[in-house]
BAPA-104677 format. One record per residue: residue number from 1; x, y, z of N, C-alpha, C, O in turn. Coordinates in steps of 0.1 Angstrom, whole numbers. Example, Ala and Ser with C-alpha at 12.3 -4.5 7.8 and 13.67 -1.06 7.14 Angstrom:
! BAPA-104677
<1 <132 -57 78> <123 -45 78> <132 -33 78> <142 -33 85>>;
<2 <128 -22 71> <137 -11 71> <129 0 79> <134 11 80>>;
***
This chain:
! BAPA-104677
<1 <-217 38 20> <-214 26 27> <-202 32 32> <-198 32 43>>;
<2 <-190 40 13> <-178 34 21> <-174 50 35> <-166 53 43>>;
<3 <-186 55 31> <-186 69 49> <-187 65 57> <-180 68 66>>;
<4 <-200 52 59> <-201 45 70> <-194 40 77> <-193 41 89>>;
<5 <-188 30 66> <-178 24 71> <-162 28 76> <-154 20 82>>;
<6 <-160 41 72> <-151 44 74> <-151 48 87> <-143 43 95>>;
<7 <-162 60 93> <-165 66 100> <-171 62 116> <-173 71 125>>;
<8 <-173 39 117> <-174 37 121> <-157 28 128> <-155 25 140>>;
<9 <-148 27 117> <-139 23 121> <-129 30 126> <-118 26 131>>;
<10 <-135 46 124> <-123 59 135> <-134 59 138> <-141 69 137>>;
<11 <-136 50 142> <-145 50 161> <-145 39 169> <-150 41 180>>;
<12 <-140 26 167> <-137 21 160> <-117 27 172> <-115 26 184>>;
<13 <-110 30 165> <-100 27 160> <-98 44 174> <-89 43 182>>;
<14 <-104 54 174> <-105 59 185> <-102 52 204> <-92 54 211>>;
<15 <-116 43 207> <-117 34 212> <-98 33 220> <-91 38 229>>;
<16 <-97 22 209> <-86 17 214> <-74 25 213> <-63 22 217>>;
<17 <-78 38 207> <-69 48 211> <-65 50 232> <-56 47 239>>;
<18 <-78 55 235> <-76 61 243> <-76 45 257> <-76 47 269>>;
<19 <-77 35 252> <-80 24 259> <-63 21 254> <-57 11 254>>;
<20 <-62 27 253> <-45 21 251> <-33 30 266> <-25 25 274>>;
<21 <-39 44 261> <-37 54 268> <-41 55 279> <-36 65 285>>;
<22 <-54 45 289> <-58 44 296> <-55 33 304> <-61 28 313>>;
<23 <-42 30 296> <-36 12 303> <-48 2 306> <-46 -9 311>>;
<24 <-67 8 302> <-68 -12 298> <-70 -20 285> <-74 -32 284>>;
<25 <-67 -14 279> <-64 -20 268> <-49 -29 261> <-37 -24 260>>;
<26 <-51 -38 259> <-36 -44 256> <-31 -36 245> <-39 -28 240>>;
<27 <-18 -36 239> <-12 -39 223> <-8 -52 221> <1 -59 225>>;
<28 <-21 -52 212> <-18 -66 200> <-10 -68 192> <-2 -61 198>>;
<29 <-4 -72 184> <7 -67 174> <15 -86 172> <18 -93 182>>;
<30 <17 -89 161> <21 -103 157> <35 -105 152> <42 -99 144>>;
<31 <39 -119 164> <49 -116 159> <57 -116 152> <69 -114 153>>;
<32 <44 -118 132> <50 -122 123> <54 -114 117> <51 -103 122>>;
<33 <60 -113 106> <69 -108 98> <58 -109 81> <46 -111 83>>;
<34 <61 -108 72> <58 -103 63> <63 -114 53> <57 -115 42>>;
<35 <80 -127 59> <85 -130 57> <80 -141 56> <75 -145 45>>;
<36 <78 -151 71> <75 -151 79> <60 -158 74> <55 -168 79>>;
<37 <54 -150 62> <34 -154 66> <43 -158 54> <44 -170 55>>;
<38 <50 -154 42> <43 -166 28> <59 -173 28> <67 -168 35>>;
<39 <62 -183 22> <69 -191 16> <72 -182 0> <63 -179 -8>>;
<40 <85 -178 -1> <89 -169 -15> <84 -153 -14> <80 -144 -21>>;
<41 <86 -154 -6> <80 -135 -7> <90 -125 -18> <90 -114 -22>>;
<42 <99 -137 -17> <111 -125 -33> <101 -123 -47> <101 -115 -55>>;
<43 <94 -133 -44> <90 -139 -55> <73 -132 -58> <70 -131 -70>>;
<44 <64 -127 -47> <58 -119 -48> <54 -103 -56> <43 -97 -57>>;
<45 <63 -101 -60> <60 -87 -74> <64 -92 -84> <67 -86 -94>>;
<46 <63 -114 -81> <68 -109 -104> <61 -109 -109> <63 -106 -121>>;
<47 <44 -112 -102> <34 -109 -106> <31 -92 -115> <25 -92 -126>>;
<48 <37 -81 -108> <32 -64 -112> <42 -57 -117> <53 -54 -112>>;
<49 <36 -54 -129> <39 -48 -141> <33 -35 -151> <23 -37 -159>>;
<50 <39 -18 -151> <36 -11 -152> <39 -7 -168> <47 1 -172>>;
<51 <28 -13 -176> <16 -14 -190> <25 -4 -201> <36 0 -197>>;
<52 <23 -1 -210> <24 16 -217> <21 27 -210> <28 36 -206>>;
<53 <6 25 -209> <4 39 -204> <7 40 -189> <-3 39 -182>>;
<54 <24 41 -184> <32 48 -174> <38 57 -184> <42 56 -196>>;
<55 <39 70 -173> <40 77 -173> <56 85 -171> <60 96 -174>>;
<56 <65 69 -163> <70 74 -155> <73 86 -137> <82 92 -131>>;
<57 <63 83 -137> <63 97 -127> <64 91 -113> <59 99 -105>>;
<58 <66 85 -111> <79 80 -96> <61 80 -87> <65 81 -76>>;
<59 <55 80 -87> <46 86 -75> <45 66 -66> <41 63 -55>>;
<60 <52 55 -75> <40 42 -74> <58 37 -59> <62 29 -51>>;
<61 <64 51 -66> <74 43 -58> <82 50 -44> <88 45 -34>>;
<62 <77 67 -48> <72 70 -33> <53 66 -21> <48 68 -10>>;
<63 <52 61 -30> <38 54 -17> <43 33 -11> <40 25 -2>>;
<64 <53 33 -24> <52 20 -14> <59 24 2> <68 32 5>>;
<65 <50 15 10> <53 17 26> <62 12 26> <70 17 33>>;
<66 <70 -3 18> <84 -5 22> <87 -10 14> <88 -22 12>>;
<67 <90 8 3> <107 13 -1> <110 -3 -14> <121 -5 -19>>;
<68 <99 -10 -17> <102 -21 -26> <100 -16 -44> <99 -22 -55>>;
<69 <100 -5 -40> <98 0 -64> <106 9 -61> <106 18 -52>>;
<70 <119 5 -74> <124 15 -82> <124 21 -95> <123 14 -105>>;
<71 <125 32 -96> <121 38 -112> <135 32 -115> <144 35 -107>>;
<72 <137 24 -127> <152 21 -136> <145 30 -152> <135 28 -159>>;
<73 <157 40 -153> <148 43 -171> <138 48 -170> <132 41 -178>>;
<74 <131 55 -166> <114 61 -162> <105 50 -158> <93 52 -158>>;
<75 <110 35 -153> <101 27 -156> <100 23 -142> <110 27 -137>>;
<76 <89 15 -127> <92 7 -114> <97 1 -121> <98 -3 -133>>;
<77 <104 -2 -107> <110 -23 -102> <104 -27 -95> <97 -18 -89>>;
<78 <103 -40 -90> <95 -46 -74> <114 -49 -82> <122 -49 -92>>;
<79 <110 -50 -66> <126 -55 -62> <130 -65 -48> <139 -63 -40>>;
<80 <120 -77 -49> <115 -82 -41> <107 -84 -24> <103 -94 -17>>;
<81 <108 -75 -22> <104 -69 -6> <83 -71 -10> <75 -73 -1>>;
<82 <82 -71 -12> <64 -64 -12> <60 -75 -8> <61 -88 -10>>;
<83 <51 -65 0> <43 -70 11> <27 -77 5> <20 -86 10>>;
<84 <23 -65 -13> <12 -66 -13> <-1 -59 -9> <-12 -65 -8>>;
<85 <-1 -51 -8> <-11 -35 -4> <-13 -31 -13> <-24 -25 -12>>;
<86 <-5 -31 -31> <-11 -30 -43> <-17 -13 -38> <-29 -10 -40>>;
<87 <-10 -5 -31> <-11 12 -32> <-6 18 -46> <-6 29 -52>>;
<88 <-1 4 -49> <12 14 -64> <-4 11 -75> <-10 20 -81>>;
<89 <-7 -4 -76> <-16 0 -84> <-29 5 -89> <-35 5 -100>>;
<90 <-33 10 -69> <-50 24 -68> <-41 31 -69> <-46 39 -77>>;
<91 <-31 34 -68> <-28 49 -67> <-22 60 -80> <-21 72 -82>>;
<92 <-19 43 -90> <-9 50 -98> <-19 59 -110> <-26 53 -118>>;
<93 <-20 70 -110> <-30 82 -121> <-34 76 -127> <-45 71 -124>>;
<94 <-25 71 -141> <-20 70 -149> <-32 56 -155> <-36 55 -167>>;
<95 <-37 45 -141> <-44 36 -141> <-31 18 -150> <-34 8 -154>>;
<96 <-15 26 -147> <-9 19 -156> <-5 6 -145> <-15 -1 -148>>;
<97 <1 2 -137> <4 -5 -132> <-12 -16 -125> <-22 -12 -119>>;
<98 <-5 -30 -130> <-19 -44 -133> <-6 -59 -123> <7 -60 -122>>;
<99 <-18 -67 -116> <-10 -75 -108> <-6 -87 -121> <3 -93 -115>>;
<100 <-7 -93 -131> <-10 -101 -142> <-24 -90 -142> <-29 -80 -136>>;
<101 <-27 -101 -153> <-45 -98 -158> <-48 -97 -150> <-53 -86 -150>>;
<102 <-51 -103 -131> <-58 -101 -123> <-66 -92 -118> <-76 -92 -110>>;
<103 <-57 -77 -126> <-64 -66 -122> <-66 -56 -130> <-68 -44 -130>>;
<104 <-65 -68 -141> <-69 -57 -154> <-77 -54 -152> <-83 -61 -145>>;
<105 <-84 -35 -162> <-100 -31 -168> <-101 -33 -149> <-101 -20 -147>>;
<106 <-101 -37 -136> <-109 -35 -132> <-102 -17 -121> <-92 -10 -118>>;
<107 <-116 -18 -118> <-121 -6 -107> <-101 -4 -92> <-92 -10 -86>>;
<108 <-106 9 -97> <-89 9 -82> <-100 22 -77> <-106 30 -84>>;
<109 <-100 19 -59> <-99 21 -48> <-86 35 -42> <-74 35 -42>>;
<110 <-95 44 -38> <-87 48 -33> <-95 56 -18> <-105 63 -19>>;
<111 <-89 54 -5> <-91 61 12> <-97 67 5> <-89 69 -4>>;
<112 <-108 74 2> <-110 90 0> <-105 104 13> <-106 116 12>>;
<113 <-100 95 26> <-98 99 37> <-84 100 35> <-77 105 44>>;
<114 <-78 96 24> <-65 92 26> <-55 106 11> <-63 107 1>>;
<115 <-47 113 9> <-41 120 -3> <-32 113 -10> <-35 102 -6>>;
<116 <-21 112 -19> <-8 111 -23> <4 110 -14> <14 103 -11>>;
<117 <-4 123 -12> <8 134 -4> <13 127 14> <23 126 22>>;
<118 <2 125 14> <2 123 22> <17 103 27> <25 97 34>>;
<119 <11 104 20> <5 85 16> <32 87 12> <41 81 17>>;
<120 <32 93 5> <44 97 0> <57 106 8> <69 103 7>>;
<121 <52 115 14> <55 122 32> <62 110 46> <72 112 53>>;
<122 <51 96 46> <63 86 53> <68 84 53> <71 75 45>>;
<123 <74 87 57> <93 78 60> <98 83 53> <99 76 42>>;
<124 <104 97 51> <109 101 42> <122 111 51> <129 120 47>>;
<125 <120 104 64> <133 116 75> <141 97 83> <149 97 93>>;
<126 <134 79 73> <131 74 79> <152 68 80> <156 59 88>>;
***
């Protein structure tokens, strides 16, 4: 079922890309940032924590798209700029990261077409 959904999304994205390249499809972006969408965004990551199973591997820091996680003493620390993409939760190899009690004992989803290395390499040259 997920493969079918992903295939459909790929097809739509290809259509958008062709439309944009041909000048038929407009590129639409929202002029809003996460900060303007949420009040108190600096507190959005207050519920994130790494439990006792954390190995300090640093993958959460490497894959965070907004560079909001830093390892301190071998443990992740969230820096107040979280956009709640939950990549840290989804990709933690030891399933040690949770958002309060909301994510405990819940399954983690990873897009089968994305590798942790791809996420970690994003933005390395920025």
